[in-house]
Every structure is written in C-alpha cells, then in structure tokens.
VEXNUMI-339804 format. One record per atom (N, C-alpha, C): residue in one letter; z, x, y; chain. Coordinates in Angstrom, 3 decimals. Each point is the difference from the previous one (the first is absolute). Layout:
A, Z, X, Y, A
...
***
This chain:
X, 89.930, 74.728, 144.459, A
X, 0.693, 1.150, -0.548, A
X, -0.080, 1.137, 0.990, A
X, 0.841, 0.984, -0.169, A
X, 0.036, 1.112, 0.951, A
X, -1.326, 0.755, 0.081, A
X, -0.216, 0.601, 1.146, A
X, -1.227, 0.767, 0.188, A
X, 0.037, 1.323, -0.735, A
X, 1.179, 0.544, -0.219, A
X, 0.129, 1.284, -0.689, A
X, 0.978, -0.144, -1.154, A
X, -0.373, 0.534, -1.151, A
X, 0.891, -0.030, -1.146, A
X, 0.213, 1.417, -0.502, A
X, 1.117, 0.202, -0.643, A
X, 0.324, 1.282, -0.617, A
X, -0.033, -0.216, -1.507, A
X, -0.833, 0.746, -0.702, A
X, -0.112, -0.126, -1.445, A
X, 1.186, 0.721, -0.637, A
X, 0.744, -0.717, -0.856, A
X, 1.222, 0.537, -0.592, A
X, -0.093, 0.235, -1.502, A
X, -1.093, -0.425, -0.635, A
X, -0.158, 0.232, -1.438, A
X, -1.476, 0.063, -0.349, A
X, -0.269, 0.424, -1.223, A
X, -1.373, -0.038, -0.479, A
X, -0.373, -1.440, -0.313, A
X, -1.267, -0.312, 0.175, A
X, -0.478, -1.335, -0.320, A
X, -0.072, -0.160, -1.512, A
X, 0.397, -1.178, -0.470, A
X, -0.021, -0.290, -1.436, A
X, -0.743, -1.305, -0.246, A
X, -0.553, -0.143, -1.192, A
X, -0.587, -1.273, -0.420, A
X, 1.118, -0.876, -0.523, A
X, 0.074, -1.231, 0.480, A
X, 1.018, -0.919, -0.487, A
X, -0.396, -0.553, -1.358, A
X, 0.980, -0.135, -0.861, A
X, -0.198, -0.510, -1.349, A
X, 0.059, -1.515, -0.018, A
X, -0.607, -0.585, -1.015, A
X, 0.100, -1.438, -0.205, A
X, 1.090, -0.329, -1.010, A
X, 0.606, 1.015, -0.603, A
X, 0.999, -0.235, -1.041, A
X, 1.390, 0.505, 0.350, A
X, 0.110, 0.864, 1.009, A
X, 1.307, 0.550, 0.357, A
X, 0.070, 0.210, 1.505, A
X, 1.046, -0.540, 0.626, A
X, 0.187, 0.174, 1.430, A
X, 0.332, 1.438, 0.354, A
X, -0.218, 0.350, 1.261, A
X, 0.244, 1.359, 0.475, A
X, 0.725, -0.069, 1.338, A
X, 0.983, 0.861, 0.202, A
X, 0.724, 0.051, 1.274, A
X, -0.771, 0.764, 1.066, A
X, -1.075, 0.660, -0.379, A
X, -0.811, 0.834, 0.896, A
X, 0.916, 1.001, 0.711, A
X, 0.596, 0.871, -0.799, A
X, 0.905, 1.051, 0.499, A
X, 1.194, -0.571, 0.751, A
X, 0.499, -1.143, -0.467, A
X, 1.150, -0.659, 0.632, A
X, -0.238, -0.306, 1.474, A
X, -1.209, -0.383, 0.304, A
X, -0.403, -0.248, 1.390, A
X, 0.613, -1.270, 0.572, A
X, 0.175, 0.002, 1.318, A
X, 0.393, -1.192, 0.740, A
X, -1.205, -0.655, 0.662, A
X, -1.039, 0.789, 0.245, A
X, -1.251, -0.492, 0.577, A
X, -1.153, 0.582, -0.806, A
X, -0.871, -0.861, -0.488, A
X, -1.094, 0.423, -0.871, A
X, -1.326, -0.496, 0.560, A
X, -0.970, 0.890, 0.066, A
X, -1.372, -0.400, 0.328, A
X, -0.707, -0.261, -1.319, A
X, -0.600, -1.177, -0.127, A
X, -0.731, -0.368, -1.216, A
X, -1.442, -0.285, 0.392, A
X, -0.935, 0.549, -0.752, A
X, -1.418, -0.219, 0.272, A
X, -0.687, -0.478, -1.273, A
X, -0.896, -0.950, 0.166, A
X, -0.817, -0.508, -1.093, A
X, -1.304, 0.777, 0.015, A
X, -0.301, 0.717, -1.086, A
X, -1.202, 0.835, -0.029, A
X, -1.191, -0.693, -0.655, A
X, 0.186, -1.253, -0.407, A
X, -1.075, -0.706, -0.698, A
X, -0.668, -1.028, 0.915, A
X, -1.019, -0.642, -0.514, A
X, -0.676, -1.056, 0.756, A
X, 0.509, -1.387, -0.396, A
X, 1.143, -0.043, -0.702, A
X, 0.607, -1.260, -0.428, A
X, 1.368, -0.178, 0.660, A
X, 0.464, -1.232, 0.084, A
X, 1.344, -0.251, 0.483, A
X, 1.006, 0.493, -1.036, A
X, 1.161, 0.473, 0.461, A
X, 1.039, 0.495, -0.897, A
X, 1.339, -0.607, 0.405, A
X, 0.849, -0.241, -0.977, A
X, 1.321, -0.566, 0.239, A
X, 1.046, 1.089, -0.143, A
X, 0.839, 0.142, 1.012, A
X, 1.119, 0.942, -0.022, A
X, 1.284, -0.805, -0.196, A
X, 0.866, 0.461, -0.903, A
X, 1.273, -0.663, -0.246, A
X, 1.133, 0.982, 0.279, A
X, 1.017, -0.477, 0.724, A
X, 1.184, 0.808, 0.311, A
X, 1.176, -0.555, -0.798, A
X, 0.756, 0.896, -0.664, A
X, 1.155, -0.390, -0.808, A
X, 1.214, 0.821, 0.404, A
X, 1.191, -0.553, -0.218, A
X, 1.217, 0.762, 0.254, A
X, 0.364, 0.806, -1.242, A
X, 1.123, 0.727, 0.069, A
X, 0.392, 0.882, -1.098, A
X, 0.358, -0.772, -1.272, A
X, 0.271, -1.300, 0.109, A
X, 0.269, -0.848, -1.171, A
X, -1.288, -0.619, -0.546, A
X, -1.147, 0.400, 0.539, A
X, -1.320, -0.477, -0.403, A
X, -0.277, -1.443, 0.419, A
X, 0.766, -0.503, 0.962, A
X, -0.230, -1.341, 0.543, A
X, -1.115, 0.063, 1.036, A
X, -0.958, -0.887, -0.102, A
X, -1.106, -0.029, 0.963, A
X, 0.540, -0.412, 1.366, A
X, -0.233, 0.847, 0.989, A
X, 0.409, -0.285, 1.380, A
X, -1.130, -0.626, 0.803, A
X, -1.215, 0.253, -0.430, A
X, -1.148, -0.557, 0.702, A
X, -1.289, 0.640, -0.472, A
X, -1.104, -0.589, 0.425, A
X, -1.309, 0.553, -0.327, A
X, -0.963, -0.339, 1.129, A
X, -1.069, 0.770, 0.076, A
X, -1.024, -0.250, 1.004, A
X, -1.334, 0.505, -0.485, A
X, -1.054, -0.605, 0.516, A
X, -1.352, 0.406, -0.342, A
X, -0.488, 0.994, 1.032, A
X, -0.592, 1.077, -0.495, A
X, -0.614, 1.006, 0.874, A
X, -1.499, -0.077, -0.242, A
X, -0.721, -0.207, 1.067, A
X, -1.446, -0.208, -0.095, A
X, -0.759, 1.232, -0.432, A
X, -1.291, -0.160, -0.227, A
X, -0.858, 1.096, -0.427, A
X, -0.098, 1.095, 1.060, A
X, -0.405, 1.189, -0.454, A
X, -0.099, 1.139, 0.917, A
X, -1.097, -0.162, 1.035, A
X, -0.905, -0.934, -0.195, A
X, -1.073, -0.208, 0.973, A
X, 0.316, -1.103, 1.007, A
X, 1.270, -0.406, 0.053, A
X, 0.417, -1.030, 0.957, A
X, 1.075, 0.571, 0.916, A
X, 0.404, -0.767, 0.964, A
X, 1.067, 0.433, 0.911, A
X, 1.365, -0.072, -0.661, A
X, 0.070, -0.464, -1.237, A
X, 1.268, -0.199, -0.675, A
X, 0.212, 0.988, -1.136, A
X, -0.649, 1.129, 0.013, A
X, 0.054, 0.962, -1.095, A
X, 1.256, 0.832, -0.077, A
X, 0.932, -0.159, 0.958, A
X, 1.244, 0.754, -0.065, A
X, 1.157, -0.840, 0.518, A
X, 1.203, 0.400, -0.391, A
X, 1.216, -0.681, 0.447, A
X, 1.126, 1.022, 0.054, A
X, 0.975, -0.276, 0.846, A
X, 1.210, 0.815, 0.081, A
X, 1.147, -0.863, -0.499, A
X, 0.749, 0.501, -0.987, A
X, 1.051, -0.746, -0.664, A
X, 1.347, 0.622, 0.335, A
X, 0.908, -0.796, 0.553, A
X, 1.379, 0.436, 0.235, A
X, 0.809, -0.418, -1.214, A
X, 0.780, 0.936, -0.542, A
X, 0.757, -0.297, -1.205, A
X, 1.263, 0.844, -0.065, A
X, 0.919, -0.390, -0.864, A
X, 1.159, 0.832, -0.294, A
X, -0.476, 1.161, -0.873, A
X, 0.624, 1.181, 0.110, A
X, -0.449, 1.139, -0.804, A
X, -0.056, -0.274, -1.505, A
X, 0.876, -0.860, -0.508, A
X, 0.015, -0.289, -1.434, A
X, -0.970, -1.114, -0.400, A
X, -0.572, -0.724, 0.967, A
X, -0.992, -1.031, -0.309, A
X, -1.266, 0.652, -0.545, A
X, -0.679, -0.716, -0.887, A
X, -1.256, 0.510, -0.547, A
X, -1.158, -0.895, 0.431, A
X, -1.193, 0.582, -0.044, A
X, -1.213, -0.772, 0.251, A
X, -0.971, 0.275, -1.137, A
X, -0.841, -0.990, -0.272, A
X, -0.990, 0.142, -1.066, A
X, -1.236, -0.808, 0.356, A
X, -1.108, 0.364, -0.623, A
X, -1.271, -0.700, 0.205, A
X, -0.238, -0.956, -1.160, A
X, -0.844, -1.001, 0.219, A
X, -0.344, -0.894, -1.107, A
X, -1.012, 0.627, -0.945, A
X, -0.766, 0.966, 0.481, A
X, -0.961, 0.731, -0.821, A
X, 0.166, 1.484, 0.317, A
X, 0.150, 0.824, -1.036, A
X, 0.203, 1.437, 0.208, A
X, -1.147, 0.625, 0.773, A
X, 0.326, 0.993, 0.792, A
X, -0.920, 0.827, 0.801, A
X, -0.804, -0.775, 1.032, A
X, 0.487, -1.171, 0.413, A
X, -0.636, -0.688, 1.120, A
X, 0.727, 0.320, 1.298, A
X, 1.315, 0.169, -0.079, A
X, 0.827, 0.285, 1.173, A
X, 0.584, 1.396, -0.089, A
X, -0.080, 0.717, 1.109, A
X, 0.589, 1.327, 0.111, A
X, 1.059, -0.043, 1.084, A
X, 1.070, 0.775, -0.183, A
X, 1.135, -0.084, 0.924, A
X, 0.560, 1.386, 0.291, A
X, 0.551, 0.161, 1.202, A
X, 0.745, 1.200, 0.344, A
X, 1.103, -0.365, 0.978, A
X, 1.059, 0.776, -0.055, A
X, 1.129, -0.170, 0.901, A
X, -0.396, 0.525, 1.376, A
X, 0.297, -0.775, 1.031, A
X, -0.319, 0.417, 1.373, A
X, 1.175, -0.269, 0.928, A
X, -0.019, 0.667, 1.111, A
X, 0.907, -0.273, 1.104, A
X, -0.863, -0.157, 1.240, A
X, 0.570, -0.481, 1.067, A
X, -0.783, -0.150, 1.222, A
X, 0.827, 0.413, 1.202, A
X, -0.714, 0.298, 1.089, A
X, 0.640, 0.385, 1.245, A
X, -0.890, -0.335, 1.168, A
***
C-alpha cells in the first residue's frame, strides 16, 4: 500500500447487521482492533455479495487492509465493533 495516505472521513465502527459505504469511499482503510480474526464482506447497491476476506488480529501483520470499491458498495463486519474503517486517498 502507499507510503502516505490522506484521511478523507472520520473512522467508524463497521456493523454486523448493516453495510456502510464509508462516506461513499472508493478506497477504504480497514483495521481490526481485536485479538480475533474478523471477516469483512463487500456488497453492491443491490445487496449482492461481491466478496469477503479475513482480516487478522491487531497483534499480527494482518491487522489492516485497504479495500477498493465503488462509492455505492458497502462493507460490513461479521461481528460489530471489531473492524473500523475510514475513507482514504493516497499520493
């Protein structure tokens, strides 16, 4: 990922019951704040699952991920308040 990022929104806790566009972001930084693995799911505006991935615990090298998405796509966590997200840009 890029060495420098520009923060474009406030960080939010991802829900396990409702997807979030994260301020209609195209690039999202997601971090796992727990010591457990967490599943992130990406859906389109029709609520169709586009994909999912596991983000490792915060004490591992896999505690964060950068997600490229369409502004209308949503992301959600499998367990509430395990994943936090904010819209970012890079240069």
